[in-house]
Phi, psi and omega in degrees: 000142182273138178295131180301333178295326177291320179295312179297319177298322179293320178296314177298322179297316178295321176296320177297320177295322178296318179294319177299319181295316178295321176297322177297314180298318181286311188279316187267318182274353175077027181267067180298336181294346178283342179282131186293335182264002179275129178252115183295337182272358179278173181271010181282133180292125180298331178293323177296313180296317180299314183295310188275313179291321178293319177296321177292322177295322177296319176300318179298316178297319178296321177298319180292320178296317178297319177298320180298316179294319179298318181291322179294327182277310188258349181091177183285132173228123184300323181294325179291318177295318178299318178296320178296313182297315179297317179297317179295322177296316179296316180292328175296319177296321179296319179295325177295321177297316179296321180293333177273355175098015179298127179087356180282128179248082183227000000 
């Protein structure tokens, strides 16, 4: 029988890889249009959105992958999951600000 921590860790790992891939597309490949809050008709530079929102998405993906590895090794801990969820919510809000052009001087 497989340990449930390995199954949960594998699911989190796959989710982290999906977030990393989307962050890669936005940040490295310059696909700012993939971000749901980016408006192509606005005056925000797509390179700015790609750099900052994509970089933040890559950070989010890395955090999820690290959490997955931690959970597979040490098991489920509610405080670790809570910290991950709160961090992801905050970073998600930050990516929305970047996609809307917050901090852009153009």
